[in-house]
C-alpha positions as a Python dict, from the first residue, in 0.01 Angstrom:
ca = {
    (1, 'X'): (0, 0, 0),
    (2, 'X'): (-37, -313, 231),
    (3, 'X'): (296, -501, 303),
    (4, 'X'): (271, -843, 214),
    (5, 'X'): (475, -888, 525),
    (6, 'X'): (166, -869, 734),
    (7, 'X'): (-41, -1119, 547),
    (8, 'X'): (-133, -1454, 616),
    (9, 'X'): (-14, -1753, 449),
    (10, 'X'): (-346, -1852, 263),
    (11, 'X'): (-374, -1488, 125),
    (12, 'X'): (-13, -1517, 12),
    (13, 'X'): (-104, -1832, -162),
    (14, 'X'): (-391, -1668, -333),
    (15, 'X'): (-200, -1392, -454),
    (16, 'X'): (55, -1623, -586),
    (17, 'X'): (-159, -1832, -779),
    (18, 'X'): (-336, -1523, -948),
    (19, 'X'): (3, -1405, -1058),
    (20, 'X'): (113, -1769, -1201),
    (21, 'X'): (-198, -1746, -1385),
    (22, 'X'): (-98, -1429, -1545),
    (23, 'X'): (260, -1464, -1595),
    (24, 'X'): (309, -1825, -1651),
    (25, 'X'): (261, -1839, -2036),
    (26, 'X'): (314, -2141, -2228),
    (27, 'X'): (308, -2248, -2609),
    (28, 'X'): (-7, -2344, -2747),
    (29, 'X'): (71, -2725, -2883),
    (30, 'X'): (-181, -2965, -3004),
    (31, 'X'): (-273, -3279, -2820),
    (32, 'X'): (-35, -3503, -3050),
    (33, 'X'): (247, -3234, -3006),
    (34, 'X'): (197, -3268, -2629),
    (35, 'X'): (163, -3644, -2617),
    (36, 'X'): (484, -3664, -2863),
    (37, 'X'): (698, -3455, -2586),
    (38, 'X'): (535, -3653, -2313),
    (39, 'X'): (709, -3962, -2478),
    (40, 'X'): (1042, -3781, -2508),
    (41, 'X'): (1016, -3645, -2173),
    (42, 'X'): (941, -3983, -2021),
    (43, 'X'): (1235, -4140, -2207),
    (44, 'X'): (1472, -3861, -2112),
    (45, 'X'): (1380, -3919, -1733),
    (46, 'X'): (1409, -4304, -1728),
    (47, 'X'): (1075, -4437, -1799),
    (48, 'X'): (1228, -4621, -2102),
    (49, 'X'): (1161, -4990, -2104),
    (50, 'X'): (1193, -5124, -2454),
    (51, 'X'): (828, -5123, -2619),
    (52, 'X'): (674, -5151, -2257),
    (53, 'X'): (443, -4857, -2137),
    (54, 'X'): (181, -4650, -2282),
    (55, 'X'): (46, -4290, -2299),
    (56, 'X'): (-305, -4206, -2432),
    (57, 'X'): (-500, -3881, -2468),
    (58, 'X'): (-856, -3839, -2476),
    (59, 'X'): (-981, -3683, -2787),
    (60, 'X'): (-1312, -3498, -2846),
    (61, 'X'): (-1471, -3777, -3003),
    (62, 'X'): (-1647, -3993, -2785),
    (63, 'X'): (-1422, -4314, -2686),
    (64, 'X'): (-1153, -4196, -2939),
    (65, 'X'): (-778, -4158, -2804),
    (66, 'X'): (-417, -4081, -2916),
    (67, 'X'): (-162, -4329, -2845),
    (68, 'X'): (191, -4425, -2974),
    (69, 'X'): (214, -4709, -3224),
    (70, 'X'): (354, -5048, -3098),
    (71, 'X'): (719, -5109, -3225),
    (72, 'X'): (820, -4759, -3154),
    (73, 'X'): (1012, -4680, -2843),
    (74, 'X'): (925, -4352, -2644),
    (75, 'X'): (1233, -4185, -2810),
    (76, 'X'): (1084, -4254, -3163),
    (77, 'X'): (748, -4094, -3118),
    (78, 'X'): (630, -3779, -3301),
    (79, 'X'): (305, -3616, -3389),
    (80, 'X'): (291, -3773, -3729),
    (81, 'X'): (351, -4146, -3621),
    (82, 'X'): (67, -4137, -3345),
    (83, 'X'): (-235, -4360, -3395),
    (84, 'X'): (-601, -4231, -3310),
    (85, 'X'): (-795, -4544, -3185),
    (86, 'X'): (-1148, -4622, -3036),
    (87, 'X'): (-1192, -4804, -2716),
    (88, 'X'): (-1192, -5142, -2879),
    (89, 'X'): (-840, -5026, -2973),
    (90, 'X'): (-944, -5033, -3344),
    (91, 'X'): (-745, -4759, -3549),
    (92, 'X'): (-917, -4490, -3713),
    (93, 'X'): (-620, -4309, -3826),
    (94, 'X'): (-244, -4375, -3870),
    (95, 'X'): (-59, -4659, -3975),
    (96, 'X'): (33, -4986, -3742),
    (97, 'X'): (-129, -5105, -3450),
    (98, 'X'): (-154, -4996, -3062),
    (99, 'X'): (-33, -5186, -2788),
    (100, 'X'): (-287, -5458, -2672),
    (101, 'X'): (-233, -5348, -2328),
    (102, 'X'): (-418, -5032, -2387),
    (103, 'X'): (-739, -5216, -2330),
    (104, 'X'): (-736, -5124, -1945),
    (105, 'X'): (-707, -4754, -2071),
    (106, 'X'): (-1054, -4802, -2202),
    (107, 'X'): (-1159, -4896, -1883),
    (108, 'X'): (-1058, -4621, -1682),
    (109, 'X'): (-1183, -4380, -1936),
    (110, 'X'): (-1525, -4518, -1915),
    (111, 'X'): (-1529, -4494, -1531),
    (112, 'X'): (-1330, -4149, -1514),
    (113, 'X'): (-1499, -3879, -1733),
    (114, 'X'): (-1245, -3642, -1548),
    (115, 'X'): (-955, -3812, -1715),
    (116, 'X'): (-797, -3666, -2030),
    (117, 'X'): (-478, -3860, -2016),
    (118, 'X'): (-327, -4176, -1915),
    (119, 'X'): (51, -4278, -1854),
    (120, 'X'): (155, -4633, -1769),
    (121, 'X'): (530, -4710, -1742),
    (122, 'X'): (796, -4926, -1593),
    (123, 'X'): (1053, -4712, -1475),
    (124, 'X'): (1343, -4842, -1271),
    (125, 'X'): (1262, -4723, -908),
    (126, 'X'): (877, -4756, -914),
    (127, 'X'): (894, -5123, -1058),
    (128, 'X'): (1167, -5183, -798),
    (129, 'X'): (913, -5036, -505),
    (130, 'X'): (633, -5261, -703),
    (131, 'X'): (817, -5600, -639),
    (132, 'X'): (859, -5545, -248),
    (133, 'X'): (484, -5538, -162),
    (134, 'X'): (467, -5183, -15),
    (135, 'X'): (273, -4867, -134),
    (136, 'X'): (424, -4567, -256),
    (137, 'X'): (519, -4334, 80),
    (138, 'X'): (460, -3953, 0),
    (139, 'X'): (676, -3767, 264),
    (140, 'X'): (854, -3509, 79),
    (141, 'X'): (730, -3166, -62),
    (142, 'X'): (829, -3227, -406),
    (143, 'X'): (639, -3561, -417),
    (144, 'X'): (318, -3399, -266),
    (145, 'X'): (134, -3364, -566),
    (146, 'X'): (73, -3702, -506),
    (147, 'X'): (-24, -3677, -134),
    (148, 'X'): (-369, -3873, -76),
    (149, 'X'): (-375, -3929, -445),
    (150, 'X'): (-204, -4251, -514),
    (151, 'X'): (-348, -4605, -471),
    (152, 'X'): (-174, -4969, -427),
    (153, 'X'): (-288, -5251, -638),
    (154, 'X'): (-163, -5529, -411),
    (155, 'X'): (-175, -5823, -622),
    (156, 'X'): (-47, -5862, -983),
    (157, 'X'): (-348, -5968, -1237),
    (158, 'X'): (-97, -6093, -1485),
    (159, 'X'): (-44, -5904, -1856),
    (160, 'X'): (-309, -5640, -1878),
    (161, 'X'): (-429, -5729, -2224),
    (162, 'X'): (-779, -5868, -2087),
    (163, 'X'): (-1118, -5705, -1961),
    (164, 'X'): (-1055, -5863, -1607),
    (165, 'X'): (-729, -5690, -1586),
    (166, 'X'): (-892, -5339, -1700),
    (167, 'X'): (-1179, -5392, -1418),
    (168, 'X'): (-902, -5458, -1169),
    (169, 'X'): (-657, -5177, -1230),
    (170, 'X'): (-962, -4953, -1274),
    (171, 'X'): (-1113, -5042, -935),
    (172, 'X'): (-772, -5013, -764),
    (173, 'X'): (-723, -4656, -910),
    (174, 'X'): (-1040, -4548, -778),
    (175, 'X'): (-1093, -4153, -783),
    (176, 'X'): (-707, -4137, -741),
    (177, 'X'): (-462, -3974, -1008),
    (178, 'X'): (-226, -4250, -983),
    (179, 'X'): (-167, -4629, -892),
    (180, 'X'): (142, -4855, -797),
    (181, 'X'): (74, -5155, -970),
    (182, 'X'): (250, -5468, -792),
    (183, 'X'): (522, -5659, -991),
    (184, 'X'): (436, -5408, -1244),
    (185, 'X'): (499, -5023, -1250),
    (186, 'X'): (315, -4692, -1223),
    (187, 'X'): (18, -4557, -1381),
    (188, 'X'): (-119, -4191, -1388),
    (189, 'X'): (-462, -4083, -1492),
    (190, 'X'): (-493, -3720, -1498),
    (191, 'X'): (-681, -3410, -1641),
    (192, 'X'): (-441, -3315, -1873),
    (193, 'X'): (-133, -3434, -2081),
    (194, 'X'): (71, -3190, -1897),
    (195, 'X'): (-64, -3296, -1555),
    (196, 'X'): (7, -3677, -1624),
    (197, 'X'): (329, -3629, -1736),
    (198, 'X'): (449, -3418, -1432),
    (199, 'X'): (308, -3666, -1192),
    (200, 'X'): (473, -3958, -1382),
    (201, 'X'): (802, -3785, -1375),
    (202, 'X'): (766, -3712, -990),
    (203, 'X'): (614, -4061, -918),
    (204, 'X'): (939, -4216, -1005),
    (205, 'X'): (1155, -3979, -815),
    (206, 'X'): (933, -4029, -538),
    (207, 'X'): (983, -4432, -534),
    (208, 'X'): (1356, -4341, -575),
    (209, 'X'): (1345, -4134, -256),
    (210, 'X'): (1169, -4372, -68),
    (211, 'X'): (1413, -4664, -144),
    (212, 'X'): (1701, -4443, -55),
    (213, 'X'): (1534, -4326, 263),
    (214, 'X'): (1404, -4685, 388),
    (215, 'X'): (1771, -4799, 336),
    (216, 'X'): (1886, -4573, 612),
    (217, 'X'): (1593, -4587, 850),
    (218, 'X'): (1197, -4528, 887),
    (219, 'X'): (1015, -4274, 681),
    (220, 'X'): (867, -4010, 900),
    (221, 'X'): (507, -3896, 790),
    (222, 'X'): (448, -3550, 724),
    (223, 'X'): (118, -3373, 893),
    (224, 'X'): (-190, -3423, 665),
    (225, 'X'): (-341, -3077, 656),
    (226, 'X'): (30, -2962, 518),
    (227, 'X'): (25, -3264, 287),
    (228, 'X'): (-281, -3161, 142),
    (229, 'X'): (-208, -2780, 128),
    (230, 'X'): (132, -2891, -57),
    (231, 'X'): (-105, -3143, -304),
    (232, 'X'): (-334, -2861, -422),
    (233, 'X'): (-50, -2594, -442),
    (234, 'X'): (190, -2825, -658),
    (235, 'X'): (-123, -2924, -857),
    (236, 'X'): (-209, -2562, -963),
    (237, 'X'): (-285, -2576, -1344),
    (238, 'X'): (-43, -2294, -1491),
    (239, 'X'): (228, -2431, -1239),
    (240, 'X'): (179, -2789, -1383),
    (241, 'X'): (184, -2646, -1755),
    (242, 'X'): (480, -2421, -1696),
    (243, 'X'): (666, -2757, -1516),
    (244, 'X'): (560, -2956, -1828),
    (245, 'X'): (729, -2711, -2072),
    (246, 'X'): (1035, -2697, -1860),
    (247, 'X'): (1065, -3072, -1893),
    (248, 'X'): (1009, -3051, -2246),
    (249, 'X'): (1255, -2787, -2325),
    (250, 'X'): (1518, -3000, -2141),
    (251, 'X'): (1417, -3320, -2319),
    (252, 'X'): (1387, -3167, -2675),
    (253, 'X'): (1771, -3039, -2642),
    (254, 'X'): (1846, -3412, -2687),
    (255, 'X'): (1596, -3454, -2941),
    (256, 'X'): (1613, -3215, -3204),
    (257, 'X'): (1418, -3419, -3467),
    (258, 'X'): (1115, -3349, -3253),
    (259, 'X'): (1216, -3004, -3165),
    (260, 'X'): (1198, -2887, -3528),
    (261, 'X'): (824, -2994, -3550),
    (262, 'X'): (706, -2797, -3242),
    (263, 'X'): (631, -2434, -3241),
}
């Protein structure tokens, strides 16, 4: 048998990815269950801001997505009180109305067929950073899933309920997975609910680390090749799914009402 102690890093990373694909098993939840769990995770991770913030998940039907009902906080969302809406925010299924600010989600989905889930929140540290006119700095291994993958909207376009705001935010996001919105908060546009949730959690942690580090000195950049390597490693699909379900297990211990509805 060839000893792994003689292998190069690239080969070891490939072996680890293959093993994660085989060994990291996760529950088979519906999109509604994943969205509801994400809301509870975000609440537990400090993303609560009253009724502000939205999560949407694209469904198989063209232009249809799941979202939470306006009037409920993240800690109150369950699979049975989610709405199905179209890109005009007309309710297809469920009681109540969506947040009117979901309009910019429709613009992003139209421009980005790769995006399956969008999260927009106003967590404390990302919001504080958004007030300073500085982009998010990615300079720690844990936040490298955002390395080269986070944009910055420098000017606040106002309350995002109009089509112009949808166009502005979509253009600022470009082909990235995330964007810091000036005087506003964070936005994540990802390939899955799990990926969007994990990135949103880490975005807020990265903002907090940046504010702490900048209070004591100048942040040292990381080498671009190592940042790109860490980005791809941290966004491995099965690793992201396992991380999501770890966050869910933690959050659901404080939310037994939702835990009772999940397999």
